[in-house]
Steps between C-alpha positions, in 0.01 A plus 500: 500500500256239630184471294157542659394138437793376711417746778135390501601131511718564805229704673244223453739214576643613835310549824681807636393479864641149569804577283586816693431353844730207413777759465422647842306807386228577750172587328191649663160463341310825462163439338564299184863616471820428690758748623863458594761732643853537373749380762616853583153657515232488767204576274373275216680582179392218266150393398389176336161494332 
């Protein structure tokens, strides 16, 4: 199992929005958060704080 310190280091070391858009995931900003839809779904199914 991955320890919490490693998880926190990854969370603080990676900008998720540029990382995900580089892989072709279309994100939509809603307030302070971002939402993305799974490829087979029409409604947003993932949320990034």
